[in-house]
N, C-alpha and C positions, 0 to 999 in steps of 0.2 A: 772491361772493369782495372784503370792502370793505378797501379798498385807506387808504392815510393815508399822504399825501405833506406834508412840514414846506420850508417854505423859511425862510432866518433871513433882512433884513436889516436894516440900517440901518433907526434911522428919522426918518419927514420923505427923504424919497431918491424915493418913490418915494406918488402921488396915488392918491385912490379909483382913480380911474377906471386910469391904466399896472399899480397891485392884480389887479383884476380884471381884466384882458386878461389878467396872466401868469398865474390863477388855469385864463381859463379856455382860454388858448393849452398851458398842463398837463398839465391833463387831455387836452385831445384825444391832445397828445405818445402821453400813458400808453395813452391810447382806440387808439391803434394801432395799436401795438404791444402788448397785453395784452388789442384785445377790443370792442364792445361796449359787452356784458355787464356786465363786470367794471368799464369805467369808469364804468359804473355805476353806481354801489357807491363811488367814488374819488374824497375827503377833498382840500381840499388847500387847508392853513394855514400864511397868511402870519405871521410873528414880526417884531416890529421889536424891532429889541437899540437897547438905547440907544448912541447917540454916543457915545464912550469907550468904551464897557464888550464890545468888541471886539477881539482882538489876530492880525496876519497879522501872521506872515516873526520874528512879534518885535519890530512896530512895533504901536500900539495904532493908531488904523483912525478918526474922528469922523465926524459927516459930513459935514461940508465936504469930508471927502478923500473918502468917495463919491460927495459932487454935484462933485468935479471929476476925477470921474476919470468920470462920464459923457460928462460933455462934451469929456473925449476923445477917444468916441467907446469 
């Protein structure tokens, strides 16, 4: 059974290496619940949204905002 997991993040917040780690970790977490057979057919896609094109609680978020959030932990 193919499964698709889509993740949306603001552009420029995660490095290529971090995105690869997210893909591996999400795939494994899904497989831990769904089983190895389903995990083998799982596709994880990371979509980068342009800075300023994301709204949260009525506010426009930018890459700088997201990087500040990461700095705060």
